[in-house]
N, CA and C atoms as an extended XYZ file, in Angstrom:
300
Properties=species:S:1:pos:R:3:atomname:S:1:resname:S:1:resid:I:1 pbc="F F F"
N         1.600       42.945       27.909 N   UNK     1
C         2.283       41.833       27.278 CA  UNK     1
C         1.484       40.555       27.534 C   UNK     1
N         1.261       39.815       26.508 N   UNK     2
C         0.469       38.584       26.596 CA  UNK     2
C         1.259       37.486       27.300 C   UNK     2
N         0.529       36.637       28.009 N   UNK     3
C         1.149       35.497       28.696 CA  UNK     3
C         1.525       34.429       27.674 C   UNK     3
N         2.780       34.049       27.627 N   UNK     4
C         3.266       33.062       26.653 CA  UNK     4
C         3.277       31.640       27.203 C   UNK     4
N         2.899       31.462       28.450 N   UNK     5
C         2.956       30.134       29.066 CA  UNK     5
C         2.151       29.091       28.295 C   UNK     5
N         0.884       29.373       27.904 N   UNK     6
C         0.141       28.356       27.151 CA  UNK     6
C         0.797       28.010       25.810 C   UNK     6
N         1.340       29.009       25.137 N   UNK     7
C         2.003       28.763       23.859 CA  UNK     7
C         3.253       27.917       24.071 C   UNK     7
N         4.046       28.258       25.085 N   UNK     8
C         5.255       27.492       25.368 CA  UNK     8
C         4.928       26.064       25.789 C   UNK     8
N         3.879       25.882       26.560 N   UNK     9
C         3.480       24.537       26.991 CA  UNK     9
C         3.035       23.710       25.788 C   UNK     9
N         2.282       24.329       24.891 N   UNK    10
C         1.831       23.616       23.685 CA  UNK    10
C         3.021       23.272       22.797 C   UNK    10
N         3.946       24.197       22.649 N   UNK    11
C         5.144       23.932       21.841 CA  UNK    11
C         5.950       22.780       22.442 C   UNK    11
N         6.089       22.764       23.749 N   UNK    12
C         6.823       21.682       24.412 CA  UNK    12
C         6.112       20.350       24.207 C   UNK    12
N         4.767       20.358       24.242 N   UNK    13
C         4.008       19.130       24.032 CA  UNK    13
C         4.205       18.615       22.607 C   UNK    13
N         4.199       19.511       21.635 N   UNK    14
C         4.387       19.121       20.235 CA  UNK    14
C         5.785       18.546       20.028 C   UNK    14
N         6.785       19.194       20.588 N   UNK    15
C         8.165       18.713       20.456 CA  UNK    15
C         8.306       17.338       21.103 C   UNK    15
N         7.710       17.156       22.283 N   UNK    16
C         7.785       15.854       22.962 CA  UNK    16
C         7.080       14.769       22.144 C   UNK    16
N         5.932       15.094       21.550 N   UNK    17
C         5.209       14.113       20.731 CA  UNK    17
C         6.020       13.744       19.494 C   UNK    17
N         6.655       14.733       18.871 N   UNK    18
C         7.483       14.457       17.693 CA  UNK    18
C         8.687       13.596       18.068 C   UNK    18
N         9.281       13.856       19.209 N   UNK    19
C        10.428       13.057       19.653 CA  UNK    19
C        10.008       11.627       19.953 C   UNK    19
N         8.849       11.449       20.572 N   UNK    20
C         8.336       10.109       20.848 CA  UNK    20
C         8.088        9.352       19.550 C   UNK    20
N         7.459       10.008       18.583 N   UNK    21
C         7.195        9.369       17.293 CA  UNK    21
C         8.498        8.998       16.593 C   UNK    21
N         9.484        9.871       16.654 N   UNK    22
C        10.787        9.601       16.035 CA  UNK    22
C        11.456        8.400       16.712 C   UNK    22
N        11.382        8.341       18.034 N   UNK    23
C        11.958        7.214       18.766 CA  UNK    23
C        11.241        5.912       18.435 C   UNK    23
N         9.923        5.974       18.293 N   UNK    24
C         9.168        4.770       17.948 CA  UNK    24
C         9.523        4.288       16.547 C   UNK    24
N         9.696        5.202       15.593 N   UNK    25
C        10.095        4.798       14.242 CA  UNK    25
C        11.477        4.144       14.280 C   UNK    25
N        12.372        4.665       15.105 N   UNK    26
C        13.708        4.083       15.224 CA  UNK    26
C        13.626        2.675       15.819 C   UNK    26
N        12.795        2.490       16.839 N   UNK    27
C        12.624        1.156       17.422 CA  UNK    27
C        12.064        0.178       16.400 C   UNK    27
N        11.103        0.643       15.595 N   UNK    28
C        10.560       -0.226       14.545 CA  UNK    28
C        11.643       -0.625       13.560 C   UNK    28
N        12.484        0.327       13.160 N   UNK    29
C        13.565        0.040       12.207 CA  UNK    29
C        14.569       -0.948       12.797 C   UNK    29
N        14.914       -0.757       14.059 N   UNK    30
C        15.949       -1.590       14.673 CA  UNK    30
C        15.450       -2.971       15.084 C   UNK    30
N        14.273       -3.024       15.706 N   UNK    31
C        13.831       -4.267       16.333 CA  UNK    31
C        12.523       -4.827       15.801 C   UNK    31
N        11.676       -3.984       15.235 N   UNK    32
C        10.340       -4.429       14.885 CA  UNK    32
C         9.500       -4.575       16.137 C   UNK    32
N         8.334       -5.140       15.987 N   UNK    33
C         7.451       -5.409       17.124 CA  UNK    33
C         6.854       -6.794       16.955 C   UNK    33
N         6.414       -7.366       18.056 N   UNK    34
C         5.742       -8.664       18.020 CA  UNK    34
C         4.275       -8.432       18.332 C   UNK    34
N         3.410       -8.843       17.401 N   UNK    35
C         1.968       -8.712       17.568 CA  UNK    35
C         1.366      -10.099       17.428 C   UNK    35
N         0.722      -10.553       18.482 N   UNK    36
C         0.093      -11.886       18.493 CA  UNK    36
C         1.068      -12.973       18.033 C   UNK    36
N         2.294      -12.900       18.503 N   UNK    37
C         3.289      -13.917       18.203 CA  UNK    37
C         3.974      -13.777       16.855 C   UNK    37
N         3.601      -12.783       16.059 N   UNK    38
C         4.218      -12.569       14.748 CA  UNK    38
C         5.074      -11.315       14.790 C   UNK    38
N         6.293      -11.418       14.289 N   UNK    39
C         7.186      -10.258       14.265 CA  UNK    39
C         6.894       -9.409       13.033 C   UNK    39
N         6.741       -8.123       13.273 N   UNK    40
C         6.575       -7.127       12.219 CA  UNK    40
C         7.735       -6.158       12.304 C   UNK    40
N         8.119       -5.613       11.160 N   UNK    41
C         9.177       -4.613       11.149 CA  UNK    41
C         8.764       -3.488       10.226 C   UNK    41
N         9.529       -2.427       10.232 N   UNK    42
C         9.202       -1.259        9.419 CA  UNK    42
C         9.321       -1.588        7.940 C   UNK    42
N         8.479       -0.961        7.141 N   UNK    43
C         8.570       -1.070        5.684 CA  UNK    43
C         9.971       -0.624        5.267 C   UNK    43
N        10.506       -1.256        4.237 N   UNK    44
C        11.853       -0.959        3.781 CA  UNK    44
C        12.025        0.417        3.155 C   UNK    44
N        10.942        1.125        2.871 N   UNK    45
C        11.044        2.494        2.373 CA  UNK    45
C        11.150        3.398        3.595 C   UNK    45
N        12.287        4.054        3.793 N   UNK    46
C        12.564        4.753        5.054 CA  UNK    46
C        11.505        5.747        5.522 C   UNK    46
N        10.827        6.426        4.627 N   UNK    47
C         9.860        7.426        5.068 CA  UNK    47
C         8.421        6.921        5.084 C   UNK    47
N         8.218        5.618        4.960 N   UNK    48
C         6.862        5.072        4.904 CA  UNK    48
C         6.205        5.037        6.281 C   UNK    48
N         6.813        4.392        7.254 N   UNK    49
C         6.252        4.330        8.595 CA  UNK    49
C         5.266        3.206        8.850 C   UNK    49
N         4.968        2.394        7.845 N   UNK    50
C         4.075        1.252        8.039 CA  UNK    50
C         4.896        0.029        8.413 C   UNK    50
N         4.224       -1.027        8.839 N   UNK    51
C         4.929       -2.246        9.207 CA  UNK    51
C         4.539       -3.391        8.284 C   UNK    51
N         5.452       -4.353        8.177 N   UNK    52
C         5.236       -5.542        7.357 CA  UNK    52
C         5.622       -6.760        8.175 C   UNK    52
N         5.122       -7.919        7.782 N   UNK    53
C         5.560       -9.160        8.441 CA  UNK    53
C         7.068       -9.268        8.272 C   UNK    53
N         7.706       -9.881        9.213 N   UNK    54
C         9.159       -9.946        9.238 CA  UNK    54
C         9.823      -10.399        7.966 C   UNK    54
N         9.168      -11.235        7.175 N   UNK    55
C         9.798      -11.752        5.964 CA  UNK    55
C         9.582      -10.854        4.749 C   UNK    55
N         8.701       -9.872        4.839 N   UNK    56
C         8.429       -8.974        3.714 CA  UNK    56
C         9.391       -7.793        3.738 C   UNK    56
N         9.667       -7.263        2.565 N   UNK    57
C        10.560       -6.116        2.494 CA  UNK    57
C         9.858       -4.781        2.549 C   UNK    57
N         8.695       -4.703        1.909 N   UNK    58
C         7.965       -3.442        1.815 CA  UNK    58
C         6.484       -3.702        2.009 C   UNK    58
N         5.752       -2.665        2.371 N   UNK    59
C         4.316       -2.842        2.635 CA  UNK    59
C         3.514       -3.019        1.359 C   UNK    59
N         4.037       -2.528        0.217 N   UNK    60
C         3.296       -2.656       -1.039 CA  UNK    60
C         4.250       -2.422       -2.222 C   UNK    60
N         3.760       -2.715       -3.403 N   UNK    61
C         4.556       -2.554       -4.615 CA  UNK    61
C         5.064       -1.137       -4.850 C   UNK    61
N         4.213       -0.110       -4.691 N   UNK    62
C         4.712        1.244       -4.890 CA  UNK    62
C         5.862        1.606       -3.941 C   UNK    62
N         5.816        1.144       -2.699 N   UNK    63
C         6.920        1.420       -1.765 CA  UNK    63
C         8.186        0.686       -2.202 C   UNK    63
N         8.048       -0.552       -2.658 N   UNK    64
C         9.216       -1.307       -3.129 CA  UNK    64
C         9.851       -0.611       -4.322 C   UNK    64
N         9.024       -0.176       -5.262 N   UNK    65
C         9.534        0.509       -6.444 CA  UNK    65
C        10.176        1.843       -6.072 C   UNK    65
N         9.523        2.589       -5.190 N   UNK    66
C        10.060        3.890       -4.779 CA  UNK    66
C        11.374        3.740       -4.030 C   UNK    66
N        11.486        2.713       -3.209 N   UNK    67
C        12.738        2.498       -2.477 CA  UNK    67
C        13.865        2.136       -3.432 C   UNK    67
N        13.546        1.337       -4.439 N   UNK    68
C        14.571        0.915       -5.391 CA  UNK    68
C        15.017        2.060       -6.290 C   UNK    68
N        14.092        2.914       -6.677 N   UNK    69
C        14.408        3.978       -7.631 CA  UNK    69
C        14.477        5.364       -6.995 C   UNK    69
N        14.444        5.427       -5.669 N   UNK    70
C        14.578        6.674       -4.905 CA  UNK    70
C        13.620        7.772       -5.367 C   UNK    70
N        12.338        7.482       -5.300 N   UNK    71
C        11.344        8.516       -5.593 CA  UNK    71
C        10.178        8.393       -4.620 C   UNK    71
N         9.329        9.395       -4.601 N   UNK    72
C         8.150        9.397       -3.742 CA  UNK    72
C         7.031        8.594       -4.409 C   UNK    72
N         6.072        8.156       -3.586 N   UNK    73
C         4.920        7.461       -4.154 CA  UNK    73
C         3.713        8.390       -4.101 C   UNK    73
N         2.785        8.181       -5.030 N   UNK    74
C         1.544        8.953       -5.019 CA  UNK    74
C         0.541        8.332       -4.061 C   UNK    74
N         0.473        7.014       -4.082 N   UNK    75
C        -0.416        6.310       -3.161 CA  UNK    75
C         0.023        4.862       -3.039 C   UNK    75
N        -0.376        4.269       -1.932 N   UNK    76
C        -0.074        2.857       -1.705 CA  UNK    76
C        -0.987        2.000       -2.581 C   UNK    76
N        -0.629        0.749       -2.747 N   UNK    77
C        -1.425       -0.150       -3.580 CA  UNK    77
C        -2.752       -0.486       -2.888 C   UNK    77
N        -3.736       -0.972       -3.658 N   UNK    78
C        -5.028       -1.349       -3.068 CA  UNK    78
C        -4.827       -2.373       -1.950 C   UNK    78
N        -5.499       -2.147       -0.843 N   UNK    79
C        -5.404       -3.046        0.306 CA  UNK    79
C        -4.366       -2.631        1.323 C   UNK    79
N        -3.382       -1.856        0.930 N   UNK    80
C        -2.314       -1.464        1.855 CA  UNK    80
C        -2.856       -0.543        2.954 C   UNK    80
N        -3.688        0.418        2.586 N   UNK    81
C        -4.264        1.320        3.586 CA  UNK    81
C        -5.119        0.553        4.591 C   UNK    81
N        -5.879       -0.405        4.106 N   UNK    82
C        -6.727       -1.192        4.995 CA  UNK    82
C        -5.895       -2.032        5.962 C   UNK    82
N        -4.824       -2.662        5.440 N   UNK    83
C        -3.939       -3.448        6.321 CA  UNK    83
C        -3.325       -2.541        7.382 C   UNK    83
N        -2.915       -1.341        6.991 N   UNK    84
C        -2.290       -0.430        7.946 CA  UNK    84
C        -3.303        0.040        8.985 C   UNK    84
N        -4.540        0.279        8.589 N   UNK    85
C        -5.567        0.685        9.549 CA  UNK    85
C        -5.804       -0.399       10.589 C   UNK    85
N        -5.687       -1.661       10.190 N   UNK    86
C        -5.828       -2.766       11.138 CA  UNK    86
C        -4.607       -2.868       12.049 C   UNK    86
N        -3.421       -2.666       11.494 N   UNK    87
C        -2.185       -2.887       12.254 CA  UNK    87
C        -1.758       -1.692       13.102 C   UNK    87
N        -2.097       -0.487       12.676 N   UNK    88
C        -1.578        0.703       13.356 CA  UNK    88
C        -1.877        0.721       14.856 C   UNK    88
N        -3.133        0.470       15.296 N   UNK    89
C        -3.365        0.475       16.748 CA  UNK    89
C        -2.625       -0.648       17.466 C   UNK    89
N        -2.450       -1.780       16.796 N   UNK    90
C        -1.713       -2.891       17.406 CA  UNK    90
C        -0.235       -2.539       17.556 C   UNK    90
N         0.311       -1.858       16.557 N   UNK    91
C         1.710       -1.422       16.619 CA  UNK    91
C         1.886       -0.410       17.743 C   UNK    91
N         0.968        0.549       17.831 N   UNK    92
C         1.049        1.562       18.885 CA  UNK    92
C         1.016        0.905       20.265 C   UNK    92
N         0.124       -0.067       20.445 N   UNK    93
C         0.043       -0.769       21.727 CA  UNK    93
C         1.326       -1.546       22.009 C   UNK    93
N         1.847       -2.239       20.984 N   UNK    94
C         3.071       -3.026       21.169 CA  UNK    94
C         4.251       -2.116       21.532 C   UNK    94
N         4.341       -0.955       20.888 N   UNK    95
C         5.425       -0.033       21.212 CA  UNK    95
C         5.276        0.506       22.631 C   UNK    95
N         4.055        0.797       23.032 N   UNK    96
C         3.813        1.297       24.379 CA  UNK    96
C         4.156        0.242       25.419 C   UNK    96
N         3.844       -1.006       25.116 N   UNK    97
C         4.103       -2.097       26.068 CA  UNK    97
C         5.533       -2.612       25.982 C   UNK    97
N         6.279       -2.165       24.975 N   UNK    98
C         7.662       -2.634       24.820 CA  UNK    98
C         7.759       -4.039       24.259 C   UNK    98
N         6.881       -4.401       23.341 N   UNK    99
C         6.863       -5.752       22.767 CA  UNK    99
C         7.744       -5.855       21.533 C   UNK    99
N         9.033       -5.758       21.705 N   UNK   100
C         9.925       -5.939       20.580 CA  UNK   100
C        10.881       -6.979       20.881 C   UNK   100
């Protein structure tokens, strides 16, 4: 019989990582984060996962349209991916440090 310990340990690690990510998304939805003195919050499209400045509703036009009409998007608008690539590590650091 094969040893299942490595498989069980990996499964536990995956479950813990998914739970952490879920908790971080919830914190973003509830409180947002502060990065360099500016408050950011989650995009208004629930399954997006990107952040926007506190006064914005959505990260891009396709997300705003999809949220209003309840459909999926094919891709974010030009520039949205680049903004997210800049902000994602800052958001991760802010969540780790508890900057909300």
